[in-house]
C-alpha positions in Angstrom: 102.0 86.5 115.2 100.6 88.9 117.4 99.0 88.0 120.8 95.2 87.8 120.3 94.5 87.7 123.6 95.1 91.1 124.9 92.4 92.1 127.3 89.1 93.5 125.7 85.7 94.5 126.9 84.0 92.1 124.7 85.3 88.6 125.8 83.9 87.1 129.0 85.3 87.2 132.4 86.5 83.3 131.4 88.6 84.8 128.7 90.0 87.3 130.7 91.0 84.9 133.6 92.7 82.2 131.0 94.6 84.9 128.9 95.8 86.5 132.2 96.8 82.9 133.9 98.5 82.0 130.7 100.8 85.0 130.4 101.5 84.6 134.3 102.4 81.3 133.7 105.2 82.0 131.3 106.4 85.0 133.4 106.8 82.5 136.5 108.5 79.9 134.2 110.7 82.2 132.6 114.7 81.6 133.0 117.2 83.6 132.0 119.1 82.0 128.9 122.3 82.9 130.0 121.6 81.1 133.7 120.5 77.7 131.4 123.9 77.8 129.7 125.7 78.5 132.8 123.8 75.2 134.6 126.0 72.0 133.8 123.4 69.9 133.8 121.4 71.3 130.9 121.1 68.9 127.9 124.1 69.7 125.8 121.3 70.0 122.5 119.3 72.3 124.1 121.9 74.6 124.9 123.4 74.8 121.3 119.5 75.9 120.3 119.7 78.7 123.1 122.9 79.9 122.1 122.0 80.1 119.0 118.8 81.9 119.8 120.9 84.3 122.0 123.2 85.0 118.8 120.5 85.8 116.7 118.7 88.1 119.4 121.9 90.1 119.4 122.1 90.2 115.8 118.6 91.6 115.7 119.2 95.0 117.6 123.4 95.4 116.5 122.4 94.5 112.6 118.8 94.9 112.0 118.1 97.8 114.7 115.2 95.8 116.2 114.4 96.5 119.7 117.1 95.9 122.4 115.3 95.0 125.3 114.8 91.3 127.6 112.2 89.7 124.9 114.0 86.3 124.0 116.4 86.5 126.6 114.8 84.2 128.6 113.5 80.6 128.0 110.4 78.7 129.0 109.8 74.8 128.7 106.5 74.3 128.0 104.7 71.0 128.5 102.8 71.1 125.2 103.4 71.4 121.6 102.3 75.2 121.2 102.0 78.1 123.5 98.4 79.1 122.4 95.6 78.2 120.1 93.8 80.5 117.7 90.5 80.1 116.8 89.5 81.5 113.6 85.7 82.1 112.5 84.0 83.0 109.6 79.9 83.0 108.7 79.0 80.2 106.7 78.5 81.9 103.4 81.2 84.5 104.0 85.2 84.6 103.5 85.4 87.4 106.1 86.4 86.9 109.4 84.3 87.4 112.5 86.6 90.0 113.8 87.9 89.4 117.2 88.6 93.3 119.0 91.4 94.2 121.7 92.4 97.6 123.0 95.7 97.5 122.1 96.4 94.9 119.2 93.1 96.3 117.5 90.8 93.7 115.2 92.1 90.6 114.2 91.2 87.6 112.7 91.3 85.2 115.6 91.1 84.7 119.4 94.0 83.1 121.2 93.8 80.4 123.8 96.2 78.9 126.3 94.3 75.4 126.6 93.8 73.8 123.6 90.7 72.3 125.1 89.5 75.8 125.9 89.9 76.7 122.3 87.8 73.5 120.9 85.0 74.8 123.6 85.3 78.4 121.9 85.3 77.2 118.4 82.0 74.8 119.7 80.4 77.8 120.6 80.9 79.3 117.3 80.1 76.2 115.3 76.7 75.8 117.3 76.1 79.8 115.7 76.4 78.1 112.3 79.9 79.6 111.6 82.7 78.0 110.1 85.5 77.5 112.5 89.5 76.4 112.6 91.7 76.2 115.1 95.3 76.7 114.6 98.2 75.9 117.0 100.7 78.9 117.5 104.6 78.2 118.7 105.2 81.8 119.1 103.8 85.2 119.3 104.6 88.8 120.3 102.9 90.7 123.4 104.3 93.8 121.2 107.0 94.6 123.9 104.3 94.8 127.0 106.2 91.7 128.6 109.6 90.2 127.7 108.7 87.3 125.6 110.6 84.4 126.5 111.9 81.4 123.6 109.9 78.7 123.8 110.5 75.2 124.0 107.6 75.1 120.8 109.8 77.1 118.7 113.0 74.7 119.4 111.3 71.9 117.0 112.3 74.4 113.9 115.5 74.2 112.3 118.2 77.2 113.0 117.1 79.3 110.0 113.4 79.3 111.5 114.4 80.0 114.7 116.0 82.8 114.2 113.8 84.3 111.5 111.1 83.9 114.0 112.9 86.2 116.9 113.3 88.9 113.9 110.0 88.5 113.1 108.0 88.8 116.5 110.9 91.6 117.2 109.5 93.7 114.1 106.2 93.3 115.5 107.6 95.2 118.6 109.1 97.7 116.6 105.9 99.0 114.5 102.6 98.0 114.5 99.2 99.5 113.7 96.1 98.4 115.1 93.5 96.6 113.1 95.9 96.0 110.1 97.0 92.7 110.1 98.0 92.4 106.5 100.4 95.6 107.1 101.9 94.2 110.4 102.3 90.6 109.2 103.8 91.6 105.7 106.1 93.9 107.4 107.0 91.4 110.1 107.4 88.6 107.3 109.8 90.8 105.1 112.2 91.6 108.4 112.2 88.2 108.9 113.1 87.0 105.4 115.7 90.0 104.6 116.9 89.8 108.2 117.5 85.9 107.6 119.5 86.9 104.1 122.0 88.9 106.2 122.1 86.4 109.3 123.1 83.8 107.0 125.7 85.8 105.3 127.3 87.0 108.7 128.0 83.5 109.5 129.5 82.6 105.9 126.1 80.3 105.2 125.0 80.4 101.5 121.6 82.3 100.6 118.7 79.9 101.0 117.7 78.4 97.8 114.1 79.3 96.7 112.6 76.3 96.1 110.4 76.0 99.5 109.4 79.4 98.8 108.4 79.0 95.1 106.1 75.8 96.5 104.6 77.8 99.5 103.7 81.0 97.1 102.5 78.7 94.5 99.9 76.8 96.9 99.1 80.0 98.7 98.1 81.6 94.9 95.8 78.3 94.8 94.2 79.1 98.4 93.7 83.0 97.5 92.1 81.8 94.2 89.4 79.4 96.1 88.6 82.3 98.6 88.1 85.1 95.7 86.1 81.9 93.8 83.6 81.8 97.3 83.5 85.1 97.4 82.0 85.4 94.0 79.6 82.7 94.7 78.4 84.2 98.2 77.9 87.5 96.3 75.6 85.8 93.8 72.5 86.1 95.6 71.7 82.4 95.2 69.7 80.3 97.5 71.0 78.7 100.7 70.6 75.3 98.9 72.4 76.3 95.9 75.2 78.2 97.6 76.1 75.2 99.8 76.0 73.1 96.6 78.4 75.5 94.8 80.4 75.6 98.1 81.3 72.2 98.1 81.7 72.3 94.4 84.5 74.9 94.6 86.4 73.2 97.4 86.2 69.8 95.0 87.1 71.3 92.2 89.9 73.2 94.0 91.4 69.9 95.2 91.6 68.9 91.3 93.5 71.9 90.4 96.1 71.7 93.8 96.5 67.9 92.2 97.3 69.3 88.5 99.6 71.9 89.9 101.6 69.6 92.1 102.1 66.9 89.5 102.9 69.5 87.0 105.4 71.4 88.8 106.5 69.4 92.0 105.6 65.9 91.2 107.8 64.5 94.1 106.9 67.1 96.9 103.6 66.1 98.6 103.9 68.6 101.7 100.7 70.0 101.3 98.7 66.7 100.8 97.4 66.4 104.2 96.0 69.9 104.4 94.4 69.5 101.1 92.8 66.4 102.4 91.3 67.7 105.6 87.8 69.2 105.8 88.1 72.9 104.4 85.8 75.8 105.2 85.9 79.4 105.0 87.5 80.0 108.7 90.5 77.6 107.5 91.4 80.1 104.8 91.6 83.3 106.4 95.4 82.4 107.7 96.4 82.6 103.8 98.0 86.0 102.3 97.6 87.2 105.9 101.3 87.2 106.4 102.5 88.2 102.7 100.4 89.9 101.1 102.6 93.3 101.2 105.9 91.3 101.5 106.9 92.2 97.8 106.0 95.9 98.3 108.2 96.1 101.5 111.0 94.5 99.3 110.7 97.5 97.2 110.8 99.9 99.9 113.7 98.5 101.1 115.5 98.9 98.0 114.2 102.4 97.8 115.8 103.1 101.3 119.3 101.9 100.1 119.0 98.8 101.8 119.5 100.8 105.1 117.5 99.4 108.0 117.0 103.2 109.7 116.0 104.6 106.5 113.6 101.9 105.9 111.6 101.9 109.1 111.6 105.5 108.7 109.6 105.0 105.6 107.6 102.2 107.2 106.8 104.5 109.8 105.6 107.2 107.5 103.4 104.6 106.2 102.0 103.3 109.3 100.7 106.8 110.1 98.5 107.1 106.9 94.6 106.6 106.6 93.9 102.7 106.3 93.3 103.4 102.4 95.6 105.9 101.5 98.5 103.2 102.9 97.0 100.3 100.5 97.2 102.7 97.8 101.0 103.3 98.5 101.5 100.3 99.2 99.6 98.9 95.8 101.9 101.2 93.7 105.1 99.6 95.4 104.0 96.1 94.0 105.9 94.6 91.5 104.0 93.2 88.2 102.4 90.1 88.8 103.9 86.9 87.6 102.2 84.7 85.4 104.0 81.4 87.5 101.4 79.0 88.4 98.4 81.2 86.5 97.1 78.0 84.7 96.6 76.3 88.0 93.9 78.9 88.8 91.8 78.1 85.6 88.6 76.6 85.5 
């Protein structure tokens, strides 16, 4: 996740102020992890997690070729569950995000707030205009190397793999980033996270991660993307507002039925997505799906083509990053493996 609050001419003074204040608080409260570990009063469980984070941080630079800087060598204990809350907004009858544009990050699909209350107030403003909104808590983000991003207490709720993988992901953003192309940036970072985690586990003598969780996540993402595509077709149909609203509610209800059928057919004992499906669904809530993994298989093919050598892989990615958006997307599309049938039956009417 990239910080979506980098200073922008199109945001309010209030937004500038909270962004600067929030980032400054992280800097002020950041403590070197080595110093935290040397403190005899540090909780042993916290020390173990921070020690692991430092090991992953060193591995990222030495073995994965990621930036070797002060990021993730400091620690900040937060007084909340998330460091930032992102607000997503989309028109009531569109699956395209209302873009939020920033000088450094470019245009992204969200705007980040350091206060949940401020995020809710921002969401209320969008909602009052008739837009669909959704708020998502963020445990970690990247400032693209502008600051020494710390390990946050919100990151330590994760298991060891997620903690290490997130460090790899956020450092990948520091290495290569293209303004206004979230799918490229997040897919690249997600590939580095996944492949880096495979190598990290192997270096520690751990077995490969089983694909059960990935298979479920990918299947569910396909279902959500199918809903988004159906809504896109509906919104482009030109029917009146009353029919559009009825069609929208009907598609969401049909999605819930397809989800239940898919779950019961493939994963009858796994109900991890039940709560998500049961909550209100709108256009904004669908926006994050596909953002992080659209081009991951293409980057996987590029890694193989590079002889599984990180330096050669990064050189290829940098070449892609310099291409115009349309040509870059075309080249990534040619790298995508054939689509597998998998859960195709779940997307049928």
